[in-house]
Structures are given as structure tokens and as C-alpha cells.
C-alpha positions in Angstrom: -33.4 -8.4 -17.4 -30.8 -7.1 -14.9 -28.5 -9.5 -13.1 -28.4 -9.1 -9.3 -25.5 -7.2 -7.8 -22.8 -9.2 -6.2 -20.8 -8.0 -3.2 -17.4 -6.6 -4.0 -14.3 -8.2 -2.4 -12.3 -6.4 0.3 -9.4 -5.9 -2.2 -11.8 -4.4 -4.8 -13.3 -2.1 -2.1 -9.8 -0.9 -1.1 -8.9 -0.2 -4.7 -12.2 1.7 -5.2 -11.5 3.7 -2.0 -8.0 4.5 -3.3 -9.3 5.7 -6.6 -12.0 7.9 -4.9 -9.4 9.2 -2.4 -7.0 10.0 -5.2 -9.6 11.8 -7.2 -10.7 13.8 -4.2 -7.1 14.7 -3.4 -6.4 15.8 -6.9 -9.4 18.0 -7.0 -8.8 19.8 -3.7 -5.0 20.1 -3.3 -1.7 20.7 -5.1 0.1 18.0 -7.1 2.7 17.0 -4.5 0.1 16.2 -1.9 -2.1 14.4 -4.4 0.8 12.3 -5.8 1.9 11.4 -2.2 -1.7 10.5 -1.2 -2.0 8.1 -4.2 1.5 6.5 -3.6 1.0 6.2 0.2 -2.4 4.7 -0.1 -1.1 2.1 -2.5 1.9 1.4 -0.3 -0.3 1.1 2.8 -2.5 -1.4 1.1 0.5 -3.5 0.2 2.0 -3.4 3.7 -1.4 -4.4 5.1 -1.6 -7.3 2.6 1.9 -8.4 3.6 0.9 -8.3 7.2 -2.2 -10.4 6.6 -0.1 -13.0 4.8 2.3 -13.2 7.8 5.2 -11.5 6.2 6.6 -10.2 9.5 7.6 -13.8 10.2 8.3 -15.1 6.7 9.9 -12.1 5.1 10.8 -9.9 8.1 13.5 -7.7 6.5 11.3 -6.8 3.5 8.1 -6.3 5.7 9.7 -4.1 8.3 11.7 -2.1 5.7 8.3 -1.4 3.9 6.6 -0.6 7.2 9.3 1.8 8.5 9.6 3.6 5.1 5.8 4.1 5.0 5.9 5.6 8.5 8.8 7.9 7.5 6.9 8.9 4.4 4.0 9.9 6.6 6.3 12.0 8.8 7.8 13.8 5.7 4.3 14.5 4.3 3.3 16.0 7.6 6.1 18.4 7.2 5.0 19.1 3.6 8.2 17.5 2.2 6.2 15.7 -0.5 9.2 14.8 -2.8 10.8 12.8 0.0 7.5 11.4 1.1 6.7 10.1 -2.4 10.1 8.5 -2.7 9.8 6.8 0.7 6.3 5.6 -0.1 7.5 4.2 -3.4 10.3 2.3 -1.6 7.7 1.1 0.9 5.5 -0.3 -1.8 8.4 -2.0 -3.6 9.5 -3.8 -0.4 6.0 -4.7 0.5 5.6 -6.3 -2.9 8.8 -8.3 -2.2 7.5 -9.3 1.2 4.2 -10.5 -0.4 6.1 -12.5 -3.0 8.5 -14.1 -0.6 5.6 -14.9 1.9 3.5 -16.5 -0.9 6.6 -18.5 -2.0 7.1 -19.7 1.6 3.5 -20.7 1.9 3.7 -22.7 -1.3 6.9 -24.3 -0.1 5.2 -25.3 3.1 2.3 -26.8 1.2 -0.3 -24.3 2.3 
């Protein structure tokens, strides 16, 4: 007998959308654009997660560094400079990860 389906979490839904988006991008465009799309989507999800955790107050340097680099990556991609866009999106994701880690540590230190 089949088990009932359970709703997927918001994080799982975002990951699924990222995979579908990446697959679509790979099938319809050149490699630079596709690689950028994957990297930017991942970075965007991390920046969003950092924001939801309150990183703009608890890890402001890392959060705003990630946010600004993501915005600059989007500008570079709009000009079809995918190499720079990819590098900026990677930096954004790295700093968003740091912001998430620092924010979680701050929450644990505050007893949340």
C-alpha cells in the first residue's frame, strides 16, 4: 500500500526549483549563462536564508558583502560578462554562508 504524500519544506522546494531552473538553463543556453544561473540561484538562496535568520544585525559585514556581491553579479550577467558574474556569485555564496554560521552562533550564544 502506498504511503500518503507529505508536503515538502520551503528549503526542499527551493532546492527543487534550483535544480529545475538549472536543468532548463543548461538545455536552452550556453555554458556561461547556465553556470552563472546555478551559482546565482544558490547564492540568492543563501542570502535569503541569512536575511531570515537576522544576519543583517548579527553578522552585518558578511551579510552585506554577500548581498552587494550578488547584486554586482546580476549586473555583470546582464552585460553577458559571465566569468565575472560567476566569481561574484561564488563570493556572495561564501559570505552568505559565513553570515549564516555567525548568526546561528549568535543565536546559540543568546540561548535562542
